[in-house]
C-alpha positions in Angstrom: 0.0 0.0 0.0 1.2 3.5 -0.8 1.3 6.2 1.8 -1.5 8.7 1.1 -0.8 12.4 1.1 -3.5 14.7 2.3 -4.8 17.8 0.4 -7.8 18.7 2.5 -8.6 18.1 6.2 -11.9 19.0 7.9 -12.2 19.8 11.5 -15.7 19.8 13.1 -15.6 21.4 16.5 -17.7 24.0 18.2 -15.0 25.1 20.7 -13.3 28.2 19.2 -10.2 27.8 21.3 -9.8 24.2 20.2 -10.3 25.3 16.5 -7.7 28.0 16.8 -5.2 25.6 18.5 -5.8 23.0 15.8 -5.6 25.6 13.0 -2.3 26.9 14.4 -0.8 23.3 14.4 -1.9 22.9 10.7 -0.6 26.2 9.5 2.9 25.6 11.1 3.3 21.9 10.5 1.2 21.0 7.4 1.2 24.2 5.3 0.5 22.2 2.1 -2.8 20.9 3.5 -6.0 22.9 3.2 -7.9 23.0 6.5 -11.6 23.7 6.6 -13.4 24.2 10.0 -17.0 23.6 10.7 -18.4 24.8 14.0 -21.4 22.5 14.2 -22.6 19.1 12.9 -25.1 20.5 10.5 -22.5 22.8 8.9 -20.2 19.8 8.6 -22.7 17.8 6.7 -23.5 20.7 4.4 -19.8 21.0 3.7 -19.4 17.3 3.1 -22.5 17.1 0.8 -21.4 20.1 -1.2 -18.5 20.3 -3.7 -15.5 21.3 -1.6 -12.3 21.5 -3.6 -10.4 19.5 -3.1 -12.7 16.9 -1.5 -11.9 16.3 2.2 -9.5 13.4 2.8 -9.8 13.2 6.5 -12.3 14.4 9.1 -11.5 15.3 12.7 -14.8 15.1 14.5 -15.7 16.4 17.9 -18.5 14.5 19.8 -20.2 17.3 21.6 -21.5 19.9 19.0 -24.7 21.8 18.5 -27.2 21.1 15.7 -25.9 17.5 15.1 -23.6 15.7 17.5 -20.5 14.0 16.4 -22.2 10.6 16.8 -25.1 11.8 14.6 -22.6 13.1 11.9 -20.7 9.8 12.0 -23.9 7.9 11.5 -24.9 10.0 8.5 -21.4 9.7 7.1 -21.3 5.9 7.5 -24.8 5.4 6.0 -24.2 7.7 3.0 -23.0 6.0 -0.2 -21.1 9.2 -1.2 -19.5 9.7 2.2 -19.0 6.3 3.8 -15.4 5.9 2.8 -14.2 9.1 4.4 -11.7 8.6 7.2 -13.2 9.9 10.5 -11.1 10.5 13.5 -13.0 11.3 16.7 -11.3 14.3 18.3 -13.0 14.8 21.7 -12.4 15.9 25.3 -14.0 12.6 26.3 -11.9 9.6 27.3 -15.0 7.7 28.5 -14.7 4.0 27.7 -18.4 3.9 26.6 -17.8 6.8 24.1 -14.8 5.1 22.7 -16.6 1.8 22.4 -19.6 3.4 20.8 -17.6 5.3 18.3 -15.7 2.2 17.3 -18.9 0.3 16.9 -20.3 3.1 14.7 -17.3 2.8 12.4 -15.0 5.7 13.3 -11.4 5.1 12.2 -9.6 6.4 15.2 -10.2 8.2 18.5 -8.1 11.0 20.0 -8.7 12.6 23.4 -7.8 16.3 23.0 -4.6 17.2 24.7 -4.0 20.4 26.6 -0.4 20.7 25.5 0.5 22.2 22.0 3.4 19.8 21.4 1.2 16.8 22.3 -1.4 18.1 19.8 1.3 18.3 17.0 2.4 14.7 17.8 -1.2 13.3 17.9 -2.2 15.0 14.6 1.0 13.8 12.9 0.5 10.3 14.2 -3.2 10.3 13.2 -2.4 11.4 9.7 0.4 8.8 9.4 -1.8 6.0 10.7 -4.7 7.0 8.5 -2.4 7.1 5.5 -1.3 3.6 6.2 -4.7 2.0 6.9 -6.7 4.1 4.4 -10.4 3.6 5.1 -9.9 0.3 7.0 -10.8 0.4 10.7 -7.9 -0.9 12.9 -8.4 -3.5 15.6 -9.9 -2.0 18.8 -6.5 -2.2 20.5 -5.2 0.3 17.9 -8.3 2.5 17.8 -7.2 5.0 20.4 -4.3 7.3 19.2 -1.9 8.2 22.0 1.7 9.4 22.2 
């Protein structure tokens, strides 16, 4: 399998500080990748169902958002013929075993608990992009579902 290079990443998160933090990491560490940010689940689905250019390669999805939750978005993505092959990485403050198990069962590709430290965020995003590039749309075993550093 060849390593995938990303052209367009989507972040769906309603926390403006988290979005700014994430955006800063992308600007400094992945300048060649377009980052689009959606602040609620309904806006994310509108973005995904529209014609973004280039099409999103990878979605970082927060669980707790207004309009549509991350779980509701994931369900819509996984049941849509046009969207079901998108790589979805849950990016949440939650580290709850039940949330992690539910997201795995619903077909998310990976799960990241948001770090508070900038350098940890850089490492987690880099690791997530690398793992997703290796596994493509295949979901890993549950033991490898949670991305940590």
